[in-house]
Each structure stands twice: as structure tokens, then as C-alpha cells.
N, C-alpha and C positions, 0 to 999 in steps of 0.2 A: 424561553427557548428562542425568541426572535434573534437575539444577538448572536447566538451560536449558529443559527441557520444562515445569517447574513455572511458569515465567513466562507460559505460555499459558493457565493456568487461568482468568484473569480476562478473557480476550479475548472480543470479540464474534464470533459465528459465525452469527447468524441475521439475515436481512435483512428481517424483517417490519417494516412501518411502524406507528407508533402515535401517538396524540395528535392534536391539532388542528394545522392548518397556518395560516399567515397570509400576507397580502400584504405588499408592501414597507413599508407603513405600520404593520404590526403588527396588523392587523385579522384576527380569526380566520376561517378558511375551512374548510369540510368537505372540500375536495378534498385528496386525499393519493395520490401515485402508488403503484401496487402494488409489491410486492417485485421488485427487478430484479437483485440480486446473488446469484449461485448460491452455495449452501452445500455442495454435494457435487460430485464429479467429473462432468464433462459426459459424456453418453452416448457410448460409443464411444472414450473416451479412457482412457489408463492400461492396466492389466492386471488381469485377474481371477485373481490368484494371491495366496497367503498372504504375509504379511510374511516377509522373510528368505530367500525362495526365489530362488535364482539357478542358472542363467541365467534372465533374464526379458526378454521383448520388450515394451517400453513404447510404446504408441501415443500419439503427440503430434501437434501441429497441422500439422507439415510432413512427416509420415511415421511411420516406426516405427524404434526403436532397439533393438538387441540388446545387453543388458548382461550380460556373462558372469560377473561376480563383484561383490560389494559394493564400490562405489566408495570410494576413499580419497583420491584427488587430483582435486578438482573445481575447475573454472574457471567463474565466473559473469559474465554480461554486464550484468545489471541489479541495481539496489539491492534490489528485491523478492526476487530470488533469493538475494542475500547475506543478507538478513534471514531468509528461510525456512531457509536452510542453517544459520545460526548458532543459530536457535531449536531446530533438531533436534540440536544438539550437535556439529555439524561446522564446520570452518573452511575456506573456500576457499583454494587455493594461489595463485590469481590472480583478479583482478576488474577490471572496467572502471569508470571513474569516471563519475559523473553529469555531465550537461552543465554546463560552467562550473566544474567542480571538478577538483582535482588528486589528492586522496586518494580512492581507490576505496571506502573504507569511511567512511560518514558518522558524525558524532559521536554521534548517538543510539544507533547500534549499538555503538559502543565503550563508551558509558556503561552500556548494558543488559547487556553481556557482559564484565565485568571479569575473570572467570575465564578468558577466552580472549584476554586482552590480549597475551600473548607471541606466540601464533599469529597474531593479527591484525596485529601489527607486522611479520611476515615476508611478508605477502601481496604478491605482485608485481602492479604495475599493468600492465594489458594494453591501455592506450589509453582512449578514451572510449566511452561506451555507444553513441553513434551510429556511430562508426567504430573498432571494436576492431581491434587489430593481430594478425592471424592468426599471423604469424611468432613473436611473443612468446608467444602461446598454445601453439603447437606446441613451443616450447623448454621449456615446463614439463612436457611429457609427461603431460597429464591422462588419467584414465580415464573422465571424464564432463565434458561441457560443458553448461551451462544457458544458453539464449539466448532471444531473442524477436524478432518481426518489427517491433514497435512502434518508430518513430523511427529506423529504420536507413536509411542511404544507399542500400543495395542488399541487402535482406534475403535474397533468394533466393541471390544469389551468395555472401553471407557464410555462409549455412547450408550450402551445398554445400562450401565451404572447410573449415568446422568439422567436418563429418562425415568428412572425410578425415583428420582429426587424432585424433578419439575419438568414441565414441557421444555423440550430441547430442540433448538434449531441448529442444524448442521450445515456448514458452509465449506467452500473450497479453501479460502484463506491462502490463495496464491495470487501473485501480482496480476496475472491475466484476468482474474475474475473479481477484482476488488469492487467494481461497480455493481455487479450482480449480487455480491455478498452484501453490500450496503443496502441494496433494494430488498433483499430477503430479510435482513434484520429489521428494516423499516416496516416491512409487511407484517412481521410478528408484533410490532408495536402499534400497528394500525396507521402507519404514515407512509405507505408505499407511493401513493399518487403524489403526495406533497414532495417526496424525495425525488421522484422521477422528474417532476417539473423543475426542481432545483438543478438537477444534473443536465437537463435539456437546456436550461437557460445559460448555464456556465459554458456550454459548448461554444456559443457565440462569443463569450468573453475570451475564451482561449484563442479562438480564431482571430479576434481583433488584436489581442496582445501579440500574437505571432507575426502579424503583418508588419509590425514595427521593428522586427528583428532581422538579422542577417541570416536568411534561411538557407543559403548555400554553404555556410560554414558548418563543417561536420562536427557532430557531438559524440563523445566517447564516455561510457559509464564504466567505472572501475571500482571494485570493492576489495579491500584487504581485510581478511579476518581468519582467525584460527589457523594462522600460518599458511594461508592459501590466497591466491589472487584470482579474482573472477571478473570477466567482462560480461555485460548484460545485453540481451537482445530484445526483439520486439514483444516477446511475451512477458517482459518484466514490468513491474509496477512503474518505475521511473521512466521507462521508455514510452509508456502510454502517455505520459505528460509531454515528452519530447515530440511524439507524433501529433498530439493535439495542437501543439504550437506550430506544426508544419516544418520542423527543423530536420536537417539532413543527418543521416547516420552513416557510420563506417560500413563498408562492405563486409569487413571481418566481423561485424556485430549484427548482421542481418540473419543470423541463424534462427530457425523456428522449431528446432527439435528439443528445446528446453529453455528455461528461463535464463540460465547463465552457462558459461563455459569456463573451465579452469585454464589458466595460463601459468607459466612459470616466470621466474625472474629473467630467464634467458629469452623468453618470448614476449617480454613486456612491450615491445614495439607494436603488438597487436592492439594495444590500448591507446595508441597515438592517434590524434585527430587534430582538427583546428582548435577544438576546445576539449579539455579533459576534466570531467567532474569525478572526483574520487572521494571515497569515504573509508575510514579505518575503524574496525570494530575492536579487535582483541590485541592489538599491539600498537606501540607508539608510531605516530606518523613518520618519525625518522626511520623506522624500519622499512617503510615503502620508499620514501624520498631518498634514502641512502643506497638504494639498489644501483648497481653499476650502470644500467641502461637509462636510469631516470633522467639524468641531465641531457641525454641525447634525444629525448622526445621533443618533437617540434612544439607541442603545446606548452611544455615546460620552458623551452628556449624563448618563446614569444610571450611568456607571462600569462598564458591562458590555461594553466592548470589550476583548478579551483577545488580546494578541500571543502567538502559539504558535510552537513550533519548526517551521520551514518543512518540513524534509525528511520527518519521519514523517507530517505531515498531507497533503503534496501531491506526493510522489514515487511514488505508486501502489505502495506498498511491500508489507510482509508482516505476519506475526503480531506481531513486536516493535513495529512502528510502530502497529499497531492497539491494542496495550496502552497506548502513549504517548498516543494520541488519546483512548482511553477514560478514562484517568486524568486527563488535562487537562480533559475535559468534566465529569466527575463532581466533580472538585475545585472547579472554578469554580461550578457550579450548586449545590453543597452549602454554599458559603461563606455 
């Protein structure tokens, strides 16, 4: 497990904002949203017990689960849960695939955990994240299931079905709560204190790496998927990493009434900044870069539009994805 945990050392874990922010045209603005991404377990969640102590009753978002012994056969429903589990040195026996995908484990996770390649290859698909197959999950005889209410066709019915199979830990699985979800899953595995120490230590690493970057240069986050364009704000997963590095954000992307906002091809200028990091899910990159306004974006004109790996940036994932985002941002801004 040590090699997997060492990958967390450079993760961001602090959500404090730093630097100036700008409007869509790149003009500096003093407005900066306050920290919005929790860095510790939410009050009333988890268990006030030492690591490694079982049985343990874990309080989660849809009730309480009694876990009698350290889990060894875990099924996960979301990419973030698979990310967190692999980062802790465990491999799920079953996993649900992200929307529009067939493989339950995305490529960035396979690339980050080559030491677990054999175990990853044996993971059983249990359907899609939105509609997992409870019968397939039951056939695996898990001793722990990690799920969430986000994006489910009928989250309450699914949760009740899962609890009849095995102890079930329910999480947010949204970008804003990726760290608390990580801690909640770690708590169920008896590793909450260890995980909190890792996240706390990586705060200092993020701050150190950020000081070497041009913090006044504004960062824009853009996703193209399912024939829609989205810009991302402070509640998003990727933005939590931007904030940890102390980087500036666009004024147009400082909204806090949701994780993302839809824009159109005609309002693509709302995604313009000194740096534009964009990911494409369900259509060719040319579909985005071929938009009429694309060449007029200042980030494009100055060679600061960077295509990124869609999944770690925009799947509301976990600690491994955060490392990918951090490395991508620091590599680009250090060039």
C-alpha cells in the first residue's frame, strides 16, 4: 500500500483561494470567492474511532453502516470511489462504469496504478453509474459497497437494495466534496486518520508548488460533452486544485450556485482567460476547436489553450485525479 499512498504526497488538500481573478476578457478583478471545498470530514459523519478498530459503525449520508471486520471485497459505484480505493492500496472487485463508457476503470487510474494492473483487469463491471445492476453486485458477495445519490435514477431504492447485500457507505460524489468522500471511504476501511494526515501534508506541497507559478495569470476550465459546453466554478473538482495552487480565476467563472454553467458556441468567449484548460468527452476535439469563436480566444491566440485528460479533470473524482490535475496545471504554467 505504501507506493499507492506516496502518490498522494503532492496532492492538493486545501481549498483556500489566492491571487487575483479576472473577467472573461482577462482584466484583473479583486473579487475572489471564499473557500468552498471542505478539507475535513463533515460534522456528524464517519466515526470517532482509531484506525484499524473493528467493528465500527460509520455514519454516512443516508444512515449508518455497521462494519464488523476490515473490508476486503469492495464494490464501488462511482469513479471517485474507485480512485480513492486504489489510492489507499485496495482494488475493488466490482465497479460501475461512468456514463457513456464500457470500462468501469478509466485510463488515468490504470496509468497511475501499474502495480495493480493484474487486479484491475479482474474487476467485474456492475453496470453503469446511473443504473448499477444490483444482481451483479450481489453475485460478487462484497463485504462493503460504496455508492452515492448523485445522478442515480432512483437513489433511495438503490440504496435500500444495496444495504440488503452488504454494509453500504453513501457519499456525495460531487466535486465539492471529493475530500470528505475520500475520508468517509477511508473511515469505513479503518484508515481515516492516516488519510487525513496525507491530505494535510499535501496542503503544504500544493502551496509550495503554487508559489513557483504565475499566480496572476487567470485560469479557465472548459468541458465539451454530450453536445454541450460547460465552464466550471469554485465548487468543481478541478477548481479545488486551482484554488490550492493559489491561481487566479475568471470573474465569469466565480459562480457558486452550481458546479458548472452551460454556455453556447456563441458565448464561448466566457471561457477565455490567460490560460484555457479544456477537455472533450463525447465528440472529437475538432468539434470544439472548429467553433467560429475558437481562434478569437486570447488563450488560443497566445498558445495557452491546453487540452487535458477529460476524466480526471471533470468526473468529480478523487486523490489520483487531483494529482493529475495538479501536475497538468503546474507543468503548463511552468513551461
